[in-house]
Structures are given as structure tokens and as C-alpha cells.
DOVEX-448270 format. One record per residue: residue in three letters; x, y, z of N, C-alpha, C in turn. Coordinates in steps of 0.2 Angstrom, whole numbers, plus 5000, padded with zeros to 4 digits. Layout:
<pts>
ALAXYZXYZXYZ...
</pts>
This chain:
<pts>
MET497846884842497846814844498246774840ARG498146784833498446744828499246744829PHE499446814830500146814831500446784837LEU500046784843500146754849500246674848ARG499746644844499746574843500346554839LEU500546594834501146574830501746584834PHE501846634838502346644843502446584848LEU501946564851501946504855502146444852SER501846434846502046374842502846374840ALA503046434838503846444837504246434843LEU503946454849504346444855504346374857LEU503746334856503746264858504246224854MET504246244847504746214843505446224845LEU505646284847506246294849506446254855CYS505946254860506046214866506146134864ILE505746114860505846044858506546034855SER506746074850507446064847507946064852LEU507946114857508446114862508446054866SER507846024867507845954871508145904867LEU508145904861508445854857509245854858VAL509445924859510245924859510445904866PHE510045924871510245924878510045854882ILE509545824879509245764882509245704877PRO509845684874509845634869509645574872GLY509145534868508945474869508445464875ALA508245524878507745514883507045494882GLY506845504875506245494873506145414872LEU505445394871505345334869505545324861ALA505845264860506045254853505445234849ALA505445264843504845254838504945184834GLY504345154833504445094829504645104822ALA504945064819505145074812504545064807GLY504645114802504145114797503445124799GLY503345164804502645184807502345124810ALA502745084814502445024817502045044823GLY501645004826501145014831501445044837PRO501145064842501345094848501645044853PRO502145064857502445014862501944994867GLY502044944870501544914875501444964881ASP500944944885500744984891501344984896ALA501744924896502244914900502744974900GLY502845004894503345054893503045124896TRP502445124899502145184901502245194908GLU502545254910502645264917502245324920ARG502445374917502145444919501645474914PRO501045484916500545514911500745584909ASP500545604903500645674901500445724906SER500845774908500745814913500245874911GLY500045874905499545934903499545944896ASP499446004894499446024887500046014883GLY500646004886501245994883501646064882LEU501346124883501746184882502246194887HIS502146164893502646174898502946114900ALA502946054896503245994898503945994897ALA504345954901505045954900505345884900TRP504945844896505145774895505645764889GLY506045714889506445704883506045684877GLN506345704871505945704865506345654860THR506045634855506345594850506345634843ASN506845634839506945664833506345634828SER506045684825505545664820505845624814GLY506445624813506845584808506745504810ASP506545484816506345414817505745394813PHE505345444811504745424807504845434800ALA505245484798505345504791506045504789GLY506245464784506945464783507245524779LYS507845534778508145594775507945594768LYS507945544764507845544757507145544754GLY506645544759506045544757505545484759ALA505745444764505345394766504645424768ILE504145374767503445394768503245404776SER502945454778502745454785502045494785LYS501745494791501145524792500545514787VAL500445444786499945424781499245434784THR498745464781498045464783497645444777VAL497045414779496545394774495845434776THR495545464772494945504774494445494768PHE493845514770493245514765493345574761HIS493245564754493345624750492845614744GLY492245644745491745634740491245574742ASP491045534737490645484738490945424743THR490745414748491045364753491045294750ALA490545274746490545214743491045194737THR491245254734491645244728492345284728SER492545314733493145354733493445364740ARG494045374741494445394747494945444745GLY495145484750495745534750496345504754PHE496945524752497545494755498045554756THR498345564761498845614763499445574765TRP500045594763500645574766501245624766TYR501745624769502345664769502945634767THR503445664764504045644763504545704763GLY505245684763505745734762505745764755PRO506145804754506145844748506345804741ALA506645744742506945714737506345674733SER505845664737505245624734504745664731THR504745684725504345734722503745694718GLY503845624717503245584714502745574719SER502145574717501545564721501045514718GLN501045444720500645394717500345354722LEU499745344721499245294725499145234721GLU499245174724499045114721498545074725VAL497945054722497445024726497244954722VAL497144904726497044834723496444804727GLU496044774724495444744728495744684733LYS495544684739495744634743495444564742SER495844514740495644454739495944394743GLY496444414747496844364751497144404756SER497744374759498044414764498644454762THR498844444756499444484753499244514746PRO499344584746499144614740499644604734ASP499344604728499744604722499744664718PHE500144714720500144784717500344784710SER500544724707500644734699499944734696LYS499344714700498744724697498344784700ALA498744834703498344884706498144934701VAL497644974703497445034699497845094702LYS498145134697498645184699498245254699PHE498345294704498045364704498645414705SER498745464701499245514701499045564706GLY499445584710499345634715499645704714ARG499745744719500145804719500445814725GLN500945864725501345874731501445954732SER501545974738501646044739502146054745ASP502446104746502846124752502346124759SER502646094764502246094770502346164773THR501746194776501746254779502146264785ASN502146204789502346214796502946164797SER503246134791503846094792504246104786PRO504646154786505146174780505546104779GLY505546094772505946034770505545974769GLU504945974771504445914770503945934764LEU503745884761503245884756502645854758VAL502045884757501445854758501145824751HIS500945764751500745734745499945714746LYS499545724741498845704742498645664735ALA498245624736497945584730497245554732GLU496845544727496145524728496045454724ALA495745404727495545344723494845354721THR494645344715493945354713493745294709GLY493045284708492845234704492845164707LEU492845164714492945104718492245064718LYS492245004720491644964721491344984728ALA490744984729490444994736490444934740ASN490544944747490544884751491144834750THR491744864748492244814746492944834749ALA493244784751493944794755494444804750TYR494944844751495544864747496144864751PHE496744844747497344864749497544924746PHE498044964749498345024746499045034748ARG499445064744500045094746500145164743VAL500545204746500745274742501445284742GLY501645314737502345324737502645364730ASP503245344729503645374723503845314719PRO503545304713503845244709504545254706VAL504745324705505345334702505945314707LEU505845334713506345314718506145254722ASN505645224720505445154723505345154730ILE505045214733504945224740504145214741TRP503945174745503245154746503145154754SER502545174755502245164762502145084764ASP502045074770501845004772501144994768THR500944934768500244924765499744934770GLY499144974767498644984772497944954769THR497444964772496744934770496244984772PHE495644974768495045014769494544974766ARG493944994768493244964765492845024763THR492545024757492145074755491445064758ALA491045114758490345114762489945074758PRO489445034762488945004758488345054755GLY488045034750487545074748486945074753SER486845024757486345024762486544974767GLY486144964772486344914778486644944784ALA486744904788487044924795487844934794PHE488044984799488744994799488945024806THR489545014808489845034815490445084814PHE490445134818491045174818491245194825ILE491845224826492045244833492045314833ASP491845344839491945414840492445424846LEU492945464845493345494851493545564850ALA493845594855494045664855494645674858ASP494945734856495545764860496145714861PRO496445684856497045654858497545704860GLN497645754857498045814860498645804863PRO499145764860499745764864500145824863GLY500545844869501045894869501745874870THR501845804871502445774871502445704867GLU502945674866502945614863502645554868GLU502745564874502445514879501645524878GLY501445584878500745594877500445564870ALA500845564865500645534858500645464859VAL501145434863501045354864500445334867LEU500245374872499645364876499045364871SER498945424867498445434863498445374858SER498945354855499045304850498745234853GLN498945224859498645164863497945164863THR497645224865496845224865496545214858ILE496845244853496645224846496645154844ALA497245124846497345054844496845014848LYS496745024854496244984858495544994856SER495345054854494745064852494545024845LEU495045024841494944984835494944904836GLU495244884841495244814844494544804847ALA494344844851493744834855493144834851VAL493144884846492544884841492844864834GLY492944794834493244764828492944774822ASN492344784822491944794815491844864813ALA492244914817492144984815492444994808GLU492045034804492245054797492545114796PHE492545164801492845224801492945254808LEU493345304809493445334815493345414815VAL492845434819492745504820493145534825VAL493545584824493945614829493645694830ASN493445704836493045764837493545824838GLY494045834835494545884836495045884841ASP495545924840496145934844496545874843PHE496845854837497245804836497945814840VAL498145874840498745884844498745954848ASP499145964852499146024856499246084853ALA499646084848499846154844499946134837GLY499446144833499346124826499946144822GLY500246204823500846234819501446194821VAL501546154826502146124828502146054825GLU502446044819502445984815502645924819LYS503145934824503445874828502845834832LEU502345874834501745844837501345794833TRP501345814826501045774821501445714820ASP502145724819502545674818502445614824TRP502345634830502345594835501645554835LEU501145594835500445564835500345514829LEU500445544823500345504817500845444816GLY501445454819501945404819501845344823HIS501645364829501445304834500845274833SER500345314829499745284827499745254820GLY500345254817500345234810500045174808LYS500145124812499845054810499045064810SER498745094815498045104816497745144810PHE498145204809497845244803497945214796LEU498445174796498445134789497845094788ASN497545074793496945024792496245044795THR496145114794495545134795495445204792THR494845224791494645294788494545344793ILE494745404792494645454798494145504795MET493645524799493245574798493445634803PRO493945674801494245724805493745784806VAL493745814812493445874814494045924817ALA494045984815494546034817494346054824GLY494846054828494846084835495146144836ASN495046184841495446244842496146244842HIS496446184844497146174844497446154837ASP496946144833497146124826497146184821GLN497046244823496846294819497446334816ASP498046324818498646354815498546344808GLU498846394804498746394797498946334793ASN498446304790498446244786498646184789SER498646184796498846124800498346064799PHE497746084799497246034798497146004791MET497146054786497046034779497645994776GLU498246014779498745984776498845904778HIS498545884783498545824786498045774784PHE497445804781496945764779496645784772ASP496545734768496245754761495545744761ILE495145794763494445794763494245844758LYS493545844757493245884752492845944755PRO493146004756492746054760492146074756ALA491646104760491046134757491246194753ASP490946214748491046274745491046334750GLY491546374750491546434754491846424761SER492046354763492346344769493046374769ASN493146404775493846434776494346384778THR494746354774495146304775495846314778ALA495946384780496546394783496546374791THR495946374794495946354801495546284802GLY495346254797494946194797494546184791ALA493946154792493446154786492846124789TYR492346144785491646114786491446074780TYR491146014781490945974775490445924777SER490145884773489645834774489745774770LEU489445724772489545664768488945614770ASP488745564765488245514767488645444768TYR488345404772488645344773488045294775SER487945254770487345214771486645254771ASN486245244777485645284777485745344782ALA486445364783486545424788486945474784HIS486745534786487145594784487545624789PHE488145634788488645664793488745734791ILE488745784796488945854794489445874799ILE490045894797490645904801490645984801LEU490646014807490646084808491346114810ASN491546174809492146204810492046264815ASN492246244821492146304827492646354826ASN493146344822493746394821493546454817GLU492946464815492746524812492346564818ASN492246634816491946674821491646734818SER491146764821490746824819490446854824TYR490246914823489846954828489146914829GLN488846884824488246854825488246794829TYR488746754827488846684830489546674833ALA489646654839490246634842490446574839ASN491046564836491346504833491046484826PHE490646524824490346514817490346574813THR490246574807490046624802489346614800PRO489046674798488346664795488346614789ALA488946624785488946574779488946504781GLN489346484786489346414789488646394791ILE488346434795487646424798487146414792GLN487146454787486746444782486846384778TRP487446364777487646304774487346244778MET487446244784487246194788486446184787LYS486046234787485346234786485246204779ASP485546224774485346204767485646134766ASP486146114769486446044768485945994772ILE485746014778485345964781484645954777LYS484346014775483746004772483845964765ALA484345974762484445934756484545864757ALA484945844763485045774764484345744766LYS483945774770483345744771482845734765ALA482945784761482545784754482745724750ALA483445704751483745654747483645584750GLY483345584756483145524760483545494765ALA483945544768484445524774483945504780GLN484045454783483645434789483945454795TRP484545464796484945494802485345554800ILE485345604804485745664804486145664810ILE486845664809487345664814487845714813ALA487845764818488345814817488945804822ALA489545824819490145824824490445894824MET490645914830490945974831491445974837HIS491846024837492346024843492046054849LYS491846114849491546154854490846144854GLY490546094858489846074858489446114863PRO488846124862488346164866488246134873TYR488246064873488046034880488545984882THR489046004886489545964890489445984897THR489945944901489845954908490445974912SER490945994909491646014912491746084911VAL492346104912492446184913492246224907HIS492246194901492046234895491246244895ALA490846214899490146214898489846284900THR490246324904490146394906490546444902ASP490846424897491246474893490746524889MET490946584888490446634885490346614878ASP490846584874490646564867490146514867ILE490046484873489546424873488846454875MET488846494881488246514884488146594884GLY488546624880488446704880487846714875ARG487846784874487246814870487246774863ASN487846764860487846734853488246664853GLY488146634859488546574860488246514857VAL488546464857488346404853487746374856ARG487746364863487146344866486546384865THR486646454865486146504865485746504858LEU486246504853485946514846485946454841VAL486546414842486646364837486246304839ALA486246284845485946224847485146224845PRO484746274847484046274845483946264837MET484446294833484346274826484446204824MET484946174827485146104826484546054828GLU484246074833483646034836483046044831GLU482946104829482446124824482546084817LEU483146084815483346044809483245974809GLY483145944815483045874816483745834817ILE484245864819484845824820484745774826ASP484945714825484845664829485345654835LEU485945664833486545654838487045704836VAL487345744841487845784840488445754844LEU489045744841489645724843490045784845GLN490345784851490745844853491345834856GLY491845884857492445874860492545934865HIS493245944866493446004869493446004877ASP492945974880492845974887493145914891HIS493445864888493845814891493445784897ILE492845764896492445724900491945684897TYR491745624900491145594896490545614899ALA490045624894489345644896488845634890ARG488245624892487745604887487145644889SER486845684885486245714887485545674886LYS485045694888484345674886484245704880PRO483645684876483445724870483245794872LEU483545844869483445914871483145954865LYS482746004867482446044863482346114866ASN482646164863482546234866482746234874GLY483346204875483546204882483246164887ALA482846124885482446074890482446004887ALA482445964892482345894890481645874888VAL481545834883480845824880480745744882PRO480045734884479945664886479945624880ALA480045564881480045514875479945444878ALA479645404875479545334877480245294876ARG480245244880480845194880480645124880ILE481045094876481045014876481644984877THR481644924879482244884881482344824876GLU482844824872483044774867483744744868THR483844694865484544664865484944674859PHE485544694860486044714855486644674856ASN486844634852487444594853487544564860GLY486944534862486944504869486844554875ARG486844614874486844664879486144694879THR485844714885485244744886485244814885ILE484944844880485044924879484344954879GLU484345014882483745054883483745104877TYR483245094873483145144867482645194868THR482845254867482345314867481945314860VAL481345314860480945304854480645364851LYS480945374845480645434841480745504845PRO481245514848481245574852481245644848ASP480845694851480745754847481245804850GLY481945784849482445824852483145794850THR483645824852484345804850484745774856VAL485145724855485545694860486245724859TYR486545744864487245774863487745734867LEU488245704864488745664867489445684867ILE489745684872490445694872490845634875PRO491245604870491545534872492145534877GLY492245594881492845594885493445614881THR494045594883494645614879495045544878ALA495345544872495745494870496445504872GLY496645564875497345574877497445584884PRO497945624886498045624893497645684897LYS497445734894497145794897496445784900VAL496345794906495645784909495445844913TYR494745854914494545904918494045874923TYR493945914929493445904934492745924931ARG492245894934491545924932491445994934ASN491046034930490946104931490646114937ARG490946164941490646184948490246244947HIS490146274941489846344941489246344937VAL488946284935488346284931487746304935LYS487246324931486546344935486246284938PRO485846284943485546234946485046204941GLY485046134940484646104936484946084929TYR485546114928485846104921486046024921PHE486345994926486545924925485845884924GLY485345904926484645874925484545864918LEU484845894913484745884906485145824903PHE485445794908485945734905485745674908GLU485745614904485745554907486345534911VAL486945554908487545534912487945604912ALA488045624918488445684920488845674926ASP489245624926489645604932490245654933GLU490545654939491245684940491645634935HIS492245664933492745634929492945574933HIS492945514930493245454934493945454936ALA494345504933495045504935495045544942ALA494545574944494545614950494645574956ALA494545504955494645454961495345454962TYR495745474958496545464959496845534962GLY496345584963496645644966496845694961PRO497145754963497345804958497945784955ASP498145814949498745804946499245834949PRO499845804950500345834954500645904951ASP500545904945500845974941500246024941ASP499646004942499146054942498546034946SER498446064952497946034957497246054955GLY497146094949496546114947496246054942VAL496546004941496345954937496445884940PRO496045834938496245764940496845744937LEU497145684940497745654938497645634930ARG498145664927498145654919498445594917GLY498245574911498445514908498245444911ARG497745444916497545384919496945354916VAL496445394913495845374911495745404904GLN495545364899495345384892494645344890ASN494345374885493645344883493645354876PHE493145314873492945314866492245274866VAL491845284861491245254860491145224853GLY490845164853490645124847489945134845ILE489845154839489145174837488945134831THR488345104832488045064826487445084824ILE487345094817486745114815486445054810ASP485845034812485644974808484844994807GLY484745014801484045034799483845094803ALA483345084807482945134811483245134818ARG483845104820484045104826484745124827LEU484945164832485645184833485845154840THR486345124841486545094847487245124849GLY487345144855488045164857488245124863ILE488945104863489245074868489845114870SER489845134876490445184878490945144882TYR491545154881492045124884492545164888GLU492845134893493345174897494045134897ILE494545164897495245134899495445164905ASP495545124910495845154917496545114918ARG497045144918497645114918497845084925GLY497345094930497345054936496944994937LYS496544984931496044924932496044884925HIS495844824926495744774921496344774916ASN496944784919497544774915497544824909ALA497244884910497144944905496844924899ARG496344874900495944854894495244884894PRO494944904888494344944888493744904892TYR493344934895492744904898492144954897ILE491544924898490944964896490745004902ILE490645074901490345114906489645144905ASP489445134898488745164897488545134890GLN487845124890487545094884486845134883PHE486745154876486145194875485945174868GLY485345194866485045184860484545234858ILE484445244851483845284849483545244843SER482845244844482445204839481945254835LYS481945244829481545284825480945244823GLU480845184825480345134824479745154828ALA479145154825478545174828478345114833VAL477945134839477745094843476945104844SER476545054846475845064847475645124852PRO475145154850474945214855474845194862ALA474545124863474445104870475145094873PHE475645064870476345054873476645124874LEU476545174869476845244870476545274876LYS475945274878475645304884475945264890SER475945204890476245164895476945184897ALA477345184891478045194892478245264895MET477845314893477945384895477545404901GLY477245354904476945364911476245394911PHE475945394905475245424905474645374907
</pts>
């Protein structure tokens, strides 16, 4: 399988290169210096699939990275303590061997980098892009809950990235983040679409402090041009947010995940195909799992990762974490075609073996990807929905129903940020959809089948993302949709939900649960 993936990646790279020769100028022009994506008016035909068979015009990656070492593909990630540090990754041509990060506290609209704190980084050859260098550096000793400007580059050549911004985590208090999944472009047009979803999510959830991406950043991780397109068109967005990346199955080609993100993997994590790691943010503990491992005992996991998950969560709870949130690509409870895959429901599948452990460990919310549909489960434990009281409260002027102290785990898949969508699963057992609060047919089904593949809805029409706020003992989710046939392609709300850990009176509890 590994040889086949590498062969397909090489074949795709050859096809892309040929398209550059024979279809000059057919692709969308990239903005200079990693500028934001072009407007929706430039979008005509949605991505026709995973990109491996697409025949659209392409644009040379040189539009994003200059020949002498200009900065490209900048990402900001959590690296260690979220209140005092950040990790940075960027790419250059071979001429730029210097790696420097400059950070200055944000006190106005324009940074003064003469007052910046400087951090030395390191560089190495790119695994999948011969002739490019991968640079990484970490900022440490930062102030909690503080906004910073930054830039990365080479002081000897005087080559610098555009200015970016980030805010360190608060020691305590409320925070908001965005969850989305599967940007997964296979063409430049698909990357433009995904970049527009990302930009619109950051605009709609304007107070979001970071972005969780539940895997499959691109369609073939070993094809660097796909990263050029996604990170190039999303350049402005990614310069101004922090990413919490999850490795997807399409990101598992050798080093393709780790070379684009400067994270701090857990001891023992196999970083060739992705990574598993965890971090604290205010009163929440996030655990990021890697489905690209495998074993006889556990599909998509090794026993070492499972044991690490158990130990990590127990340690987080002992340290006082109030919320436990897991993010993974191939989740146990989704509603589209992958819900009946054997690595999910088989003898050693994720739903069969891993989900009961997660529920027993007290994980509150599991963020999933892979299945390209929006769905939200009821609180689940051992394969069944558990009863829970509900209260109605107001959040930012909206009426939200909160599940009170559920004795189970909620599983959420936020749809897809990119072009690829699936119909709802037609082969699940009777009663399976009853485990969900939301298990609709994909809203893109209203537009009929895709002309290039009648087995899926029209691609590129509908995208989704979720804004999640944790404020003390309450978690609130607002789910958005972008339909390019409605509301001028602006995000609108399709679902709202909440979880409350606050106790209610025994009398109210009996009434709320119907006793």
C-alpha cells in the first residue's frame, strides 16, 4: 500500500507538470505574497472530486515561492504551553538558509520589529519537494493572553514573510475556536474553494483564537503542489490564526504532515505518517489522535497510542482539566459512507473498541472528519444514547438547548471545508441514525448528483464549519453552512447545541428528564 501511495503521488505530480506545459495560464492567478483568495465571483465550476482524475488548468507553484528563497507556506501552531509559546513553519528556496523568527507585542496597528524578540530556527530539505527548504522555529517565554505580531525569514538575505498575528492562551476564562475538516483540494480551484471557506469561517467567528482542522488538508500529502495551492491561497488566513492540525489518511505520505506543522508530538508518536499529541487551553484539555497508525489489536491505532491516550487523559483530569476534547480524522460515529467501513465497525474497529474507552475516560466531545457530511450525536455510551436533562439558555442573543451533565460523549463531524461531499449512508443498521440529534441527508443532495460521479452529490456547492465556545462549565456550538446558491454564499446557521456541567436541582432534573 505504501508503494502504491507513493506511485500515485508521483503519477499525479507528473500529470500536474504536464498540465503546466500544455495548458499555460489556464489556472487561477495566485495573489502576490500569499494574499487572500480571490472572490467568489471568480468561482465557476466546483472541484469534481478528489483531484486524482481532474484535468483542469494548473498554476506553477513559483507564484507562491520565488526562485531565490521568498517565504511561502507559513503556518502557526501550538508547540508546548499554549499560553507562553508557539511553533512556526515556513518554506523557501535553497538560497535562504537562515531561519529567524521575530516576535513583538502588539500595541498598535503597525509592528516595530526593531524591538522584536528574535528566535533562531533550523532548516532541512523538504522530503516531497526537492529544491525547497523547510524552516521551523519556536517562540517561548511569551505572556499569557497577549496579542503579538510576528514575521519569519532570513536576516542575511533580508527576506521576510508578510506580518502575521497570534494571541497566546489565557490562563483561565472563556475562549472560542473553529472546527472544520477535509479541505482536501486536488486542484488549484479546489484549494481556492477551501481557502474561501477558511476565510469566511474566521470572519463569521471573529473572536476565534485558533482553528482545529480534523485532517485531510490536501488530497495527496506527498504532492507538494497541493500544499502550495492550499497554503498559498489561505496564506492571509493562516498568517493570522493558530492551527491545531489533525493528520488525515490523505496526509500520511512520508513526513508530509510533520513538515508543514511545528507541533510537539507525544513521546513515541510515529511522526512519519502524522502525530498524536495533547495540550491545555484555559480549562480544556485537547487530545489529538493519529488514525494513520494500525495494529492487529486496533484498527487505525497502535496499542502504544491507546495507552498514551488513557494515561494522558487521566493525568489531565488529575491536573484539573474541566473539559476533555478529542480530535481525530476517522471518527467512530458519522453518518455517511465511512460509517460502515470495517476499520470503524469491524472486530477491532474504532466504534467497536476505541469509542467505549473514550466514553469511559470521560471525553466530553469528539471532533471527527473523513466522512464529508455534517452530523451530531446524542450523548453516547457503549453504543447507546444516554438520557440527560436539558435546559434552554441564551448565548449571544440566541436560544440554545444545553444537555446537562451527560453521562456520555458527543460526537461531532463538521461537514467539509472543501469540494468533496457524500450522500448519507444507505447501509447502516436500523436505529443507527437514532443515536444522532442531527443526521440529515447532505444538503448538497438538493442539487442532484455530481455530473462527474453520480454516486455523490454535486461537489463544491456546500461547505460547513462550527464555532465552539467554552466558558467555564458551559460549551456552546454554532454550526454554519455555506451554500453557493443561497445568501450570496455567506455563512448561515444550521445547528446550535450546548453542554453544561453545571448542576441543577433534583426537582428540575426529574422534570427535564420526564420522570
